[in-house]
C-alpha positions as CSV (number, residue, x, y, z in Angstrom):
1,M,-24.7,-17.6,34.2
2,K,-21.5,-15.5,34.5
3,F,-21.2,-15.4,30.7
4,F,-24.8,-14.3,30.4
5,L,-24.4,-11.5,33.0
6,T,-21.3,-10.3,31.2
7,C,-23.1,-10.1,27.9
8,L,-26.0,-8.3,29.5
9,L,-23.7,-5.8,31.1
10,L,-22.0,-5.1,27.8
11,A,-25.4,-4.7,26.1
12,L,-26.5,-2.2,28.7
13,T,-23.3,-0.2,28.8
14,T,-22.3,-0.1,25.1
15,P,-24.8,2.6,24.1
16,A,-23.7,4.8,26.9
17,M,-20.1,4.4,25.9
18,A,-21.0,5.2,22.3
19,A,-22.9,8.3,23.1
20,G,-21.0,11.3,21.9
21,Y,-18.3,9.2,20.2
22,T,-18.6,11.1,16.9
23,E,-19.6,14.5,18.4
24,T,-17.1,16.7,16.8
25,R,-16.7,20.4,17.8
26,H,-17.4,21.6,14.3
27,P,-20.0,20.2,11.8
28,I,-18.8,17.5,9.3
29,V,-19.4,18.1,5.6
30,L,-19.2,15.1,3.2
31,V,-18.2,15.9,-0.4
32,H,-18.7,13.5,-3.2
33,G,-16.4,12.7,-6.1
34,L,-16.8,12.5,-9.9
35,F,-20.3,11.5,-10.9
36,G,-21.3,11.9,-7.3
37,F,-24.5,13.0,-5.7
38,D,-26.0,13.6,-2.3
39,E,-28.8,11.1,-2.5
40,I,-30.6,9.2,-5.3
41,L,-33.8,7.2,-4.7
42,G,-33.1,7.1,-1.0
43,V,-29.5,5.8,-1.4
44,D,-26.7,8.0,-0.1
45,Y,-23.4,8.4,-2.0
46,F,-21.8,7.9,1.3
47,Y,-24.0,4.9,2.0
48,K,-25.4,5.0,5.5
49,V,-22.3,7.1,6.7
50,P,-24.2,10.3,7.6
51,Q,-26.7,8.3,9.7
52,A,-24.0,6.4,11.5
53,L,-22.1,9.6,12.4
54,Q,-25.2,11.5,13.4
55,A,-26.3,8.6,15.7
56,D,-23.5,9.3,18.1
57,G,-23.5,13.1,18.1
58,A,-22.1,14.5,14.9
59,K,-23.7,17.2,12.9
60,V,-23.4,16.0,9.3
61,Y,-24.1,17.8,6.1
62,V,-23.8,16.3,2.6
63,A,-22.7,18.8,-0.1
64,Q,-24.0,18.7,-3.7
65,V,-21.5,20.0,-6.2
66,S,-21.3,19.4,-10.0
67,A,-21.0,15.7,-10.8
68,T,-18.5,16.7,-13.6
69,N,-16.5,20.0,-13.5
70,S,-13.2,21.5,-12.6
71,S,-11.8,21.3,-9.0
72,E,-11.9,25.1,-8.8
73,L,-15.5,25.4,-9.9
74,R,-16.6,22.6,-7.6
75,G,-14.6,24.2,-4.8
76,E,-16.5,27.5,-5.3
77,Q,-19.8,25.6,-5.1
78,L,-18.7,23.9,-1.9
79,L,-17.5,27.2,-0.4
80,T,-21.0,28.7,-0.9
81,Q,-22.5,25.7,0.9
82,V,-20.0,25.9,3.7
83,K,-21.0,29.5,4.3
84,Q,-24.7,28.5,4.4
85,I,-24.0,25.7,6.9
86,L,-22.1,28.0,9.1
87,A,-24.9,30.5,9.0
88,I,-27.5,27.8,9.8
89,T,-25.5,26.2,12.7
90,G,-23.8,29.2,14.1
91,A,-20.5,27.2,14.0
92,S,-17.3,29.0,13.1
93,K,-15.7,26.2,11.1
94,V,-16.4,22.9,9.4
95,N,-14.6,19.6,9.0
96,L,-14.5,18.7,5.3
97,I,-14.3,15.1,4.2
98,G,-14.0,14.5,0.5
99,H,-13.9,11.3,-1.5
100,S,-12.0,11.0,-4.9
101,H,-12.5,14.3,-6.7
102,G,-13.9,15.6,-3.5
103,G,-10.4,15.7,-2.2
104,P,-9.2,18.5,-4.4
105,T,-12.6,20.1,-4.0
106,T,-12.3,20.4,-0.2
107,R,-8.6,21.4,-0.5
108,Y,-9.7,24.4,-2.6
109,V,-12.0,25.7,0.1
110,A,-9.4,25.2,2.8
111,S,-6.8,27.1,0.7
112,V,-8.9,30.1,-0.2
113,R,-10.8,30.3,3.2
114,P,-8.7,28.5,5.9
115,D,-10.6,30.6,8.5
116,L,-13.7,28.6,7.7
117,V,-12.1,25.1,7.8
118,A,-11.0,23.1,10.9
119,S,-9.8,20.0,9.0
120,V,-9.7,18.4,5.5
121,S,-9.8,14.6,5.3
122,S,-9.2,13.1,1.9
123,I,-10.5,9.6,1.1
124,A,-8.7,8.2,-2.0
125,G,-8.4,11.8,-3.1
126,V,-7.0,12.5,-6.5
127,N,-4.3,14.7,-5.1
128,K,-1.6,13.9,-7.7
129,G,-3.8,12.8,-10.5
130,T,-4.9,9.4,-11.7
131,K,-3.5,7.2,-14.5
132,V,-7.1,6.4,-15.5
133,A,-7.7,10.0,-16.4
134,D,-4.4,10.1,-18.2
135,V,-5.4,7.1,-20.3
136,V,-8.8,8.6,-21.1
137,R,-7.3,11.9,-22.1
138,K,-4.8,10.2,-24.4
139,A,-7.6,8.3,-26.0
140,T,-9.7,11.4,-26.4
141,P,-7.4,14.2,-27.5
142,P,-8.8,17.8,-27.5
143,G,-10.9,18.5,-30.6
144,S,-11.2,14.9,-31.7
145,I,-14.5,13.1,-32.5
146,S,-13.8,10.7,-29.7
147,E,-13.6,13.5,-27.3
148,A,-16.9,15.0,-28.5
149,T,-18.6,11.6,-28.2
150,A,-17.2,11.1,-24.7
151,I,-18.3,14.5,-23.6
152,L,-21.8,13.9,-24.9
153,I,-22.1,10.6,-23.0
154,T,-20.6,11.7,-19.8
155,E,-22.4,15.1,-19.5
156,G,-25.6,13.4,-20.3
157,F,-25.0,10.9,-17.5
158,A,-24.1,13.8,-15.2
159,K,-27.2,15.7,-16.0
160,L,-29.3,12.5,-15.3
161,I,-27.6,12.2,-11.9
162,G,-28.6,15.9,-11.3
163,L,-32.2,15.3,-12.2
164,V,-32.7,12.3,-9.9
165,S,-30.8,13.8,-7.0
166,K,-31.6,17.1,-5.3
167,D,-30.3,19.6,-7.7
168,G,-30.3,19.2,-11.5
169,S,-29.3,22.9,-12.2
170,L,-25.6,22.6,-11.5
171,P,-23.3,23.1,-14.5
172,Q,-21.5,20.1,-16.0
173,S,-18.3,19.9,-17.9
174,A,-16.8,16.5,-18.5
175,N,-13.7,18.1,-20.2
176,A,-13.0,20.3,-17.2
177,A,-13.3,17.3,-14.8
178,L,-11.1,15.1,-16.9
179,D,-8.4,17.8,-17.2
180,S,-8.5,18.4,-13.4
181,L,-8.0,14.7,-12.7
182,T,-5.0,14.0,-15.0
183,T,-1.5,14.1,-13.7
184,A,-0.8,17.3,-15.6
185,G,-3.9,18.9,-14.3
186,S,-3.2,18.0,-10.7
187,V,0.3,19.5,-11.0
188,K,-1.2,22.8,-12.0
189,F,-3.8,22.7,-9.3
190,N,-1.2,21.8,-6.6
191,A,1.0,24.7,-7.7
192,K,-1.9,27.0,-6.7
193,F,-3.2,25.1,-3.8
194,P,-0.3,23.1,-2.2
195,E,-1.5,22.8,1.4
196,G,-1.0,19.3,2.7
197,V,0.4,17.8,-0.5
198,P,3.6,15.7,0.0
199,L,6.7,17.2,-1.5
200,D,8.1,13.8,-2.3
201,A,6.3,11.1,-4.3
202,C,4.8,8.9,-1.6
203,N,5.5,10.6,1.7
204,E,3.2,12.5,4.0
205,G,2.4,16.2,3.7
206,A,2.3,18.9,6.3
207,Y,-0.1,17.9,9.1
208,Q,-1.3,21.5,9.6
209,V,-1.3,24.6,7.4
210,N,-2.9,27.9,8.2
211,G,-4.6,26.4,11.1
212,V,-6.2,23.6,9.1
213,R,-5.5,19.9,9.9
214,Y,-5.0,17.6,6.9
215,Y,-5.6,13.8,6.9
216,S,-6.0,11.1,4.3
217,W,-6.7,7.4,3.9
218,S,-7.4,5.0,1.0
219,G,-7.7,1.4,-0.1
220,A,-5.4,-0.7,-2.2
221,S,-7.6,-3.5,-3.5
222,Q,-10.0,-3.9,-6.4
223,L,-11.7,-7.2,-6.2
224,T,-13.1,-7.4,-2.6
225,N,-16.5,-9.1,-2.7
226,I,-17.7,-11.6,-5.4
227,F,-21.3,-10.3,-4.9
228,D,-20.3,-6.7,-5.7
229,I,-21.1,-6.0,-9.4
230,S,-18.8,-3.0,-9.4
231,D,-15.7,-5.0,-8.6
232,A,-15.2,-6.1,-12.3
233,A,-15.0,-2.4,-13.3
234,M,-12.5,-1.7,-10.6
235,G,-10.4,-4.6,-11.8
236,L,-10.5,-3.3,-15.3
237,T,-9.5,0.3,-14.5
238,S,-6.7,-0.9,-12.2
239,L,-4.8,-2.1,-15.3
240,A,-3.8,1.5,-15.9
241,F,-1.6,1.3,-12.8
242,K,1.8,-0.2,-12.0
243,E,1.6,0.6,-8.3
244,K,-0.9,-0.3,-5.6
245,N,-4.2,1.3,-6.1
246,D,-8.0,1.0,-5.3
247,G,-9.0,0.7,-9.0
248,L,-9.1,4.4,-9.8
249,V,-6.5,6.2,-7.6
250,S,-3.0,5.0,-6.6
251,S,-2.2,4.9,-2.9
252,C,0.6,7.4,-3.3
253,S,-1.6,9.9,-5.2
254,S,-4.1,9.7,-2.3
255,H,-1.6,10.9,0.2
256,L,-2.4,14.2,1.9
257,G,-1.2,15.6,5.3
258,Q,-1.2,12.8,7.9
259,V,-1.6,9.5,6.1
260,L,-3.7,7.3,8.4
261,R,-3.6,4.3,6.1
262,D,-3.3,3.7,2.4
263,D,-3.8,-0.1,2.1
264,Y,-7.2,-0.9,3.3
265,R,-8.7,-3.9,1.6
266,M,-11.1,-1.6,-0.2
267,N,-11.6,-0.5,-3.7
268,H,-12.7,3.0,-4.8
269,L,-16.3,2.4,-4.0
270,D,-15.9,0.3,-0.9
271,E,-14.3,3.4,0.7
272,I,-17.7,5.1,0.8
273,N,-19.6,1.8,1.7
274,Q,-20.8,1.3,-1.9
275,F,-22.1,-0.8,-3.7
276,I,-25.0,-0.5,-1.1
277,G,-22.8,-1.8,1.6
278,I,-21.4,-4.9,-0.2
279,V,-17.8,-4.6,0.9
280,S,-15.0,-7.0,2.0
281,L,-15.8,-9.2,4.9
282,F,-12.1,-9.4,5.8
283,E,-11.5,-5.7,6.4
284,T,-12.7,-3.0,8.9
285,N,-16.2,-1.9,7.8
286,P,-16.0,1.5,6.0
287,I,-18.6,3.0,8.4
288,S,-16.4,2.1,11.3
289,V,-13.5,3.9,9.6
290,F,-15.6,7.0,9.3
291,R,-16.8,6.7,12.9
292,Q,-13.2,6.3,14.2
293,H,-12.1,9.3,12.2
294,A,-14.9,11.5,13.6
295,N,-13.7,10.4,17.1
296,R,-10.2,11.3,16.1
297,L,-11.4,14.8,15.1
298,K,-13.3,15.1,18.3
299,N,-10.3,14.2,20.4
300,A,-8.2,16.7,18.5
301,G,-10.7,19.4,19.5
302,L,-12.0,19.7,15.9
């Protein structure tokens, strides 16, 4: 009876405790990575994350930028949407959370308009390039037939993503995206937009620059669930690395500002609760990680 009453008490009080848990001061804007989208056929890129954050008080918006293009152009697209969100909500700033190529994309906005950004959170952000992009660029040198073929395929795929998501009119450039994600491309980008980037190889960066707080986290596994059809691809791409990685981005490259963790048992898709929520059973659920971070932002007054 005592056990029953305890469980009943927890059931009755837990919703009240959760109320407002993710209610940040400023709206949260989620930003997708390469080949990303806001929603396709009812499936979110950040699978079930917006709903989980909204359930306990957060105002959440999902940005739609080019699936393939340069960090700068994607950043300009995001900046336009940030201004629209601020106009709609009456808020003064936003909390930007970007995955993969969404990391540099959010950093661009925070660099050129820090007055509009409260925080940038980078999830497996390609902040110092990725070896996978280096390998692809080496295999498809500029002007080659292999490059032309790769561009035709990738841009066709990106346009298909645009057609089945909410906006098929965004410009696509596989070449610009690839160059942005290489190590060399990241060096050039970081020279212009250095905020939060670690000065040394695998350290933390500045926690706050121009009034903007910087955070990051990432995974360091590839094969995490035998029922996830994407694990095999992550295992294959991980062969490009000699250091710990999530299949597409090394842990050190993901570092930005305050590094919350860089070794979750998650691969590059697990970090956004894909493939449709099939993730490791032996790690914190990705949705819980997002909820905890929203609460962190709330407690920081952001």
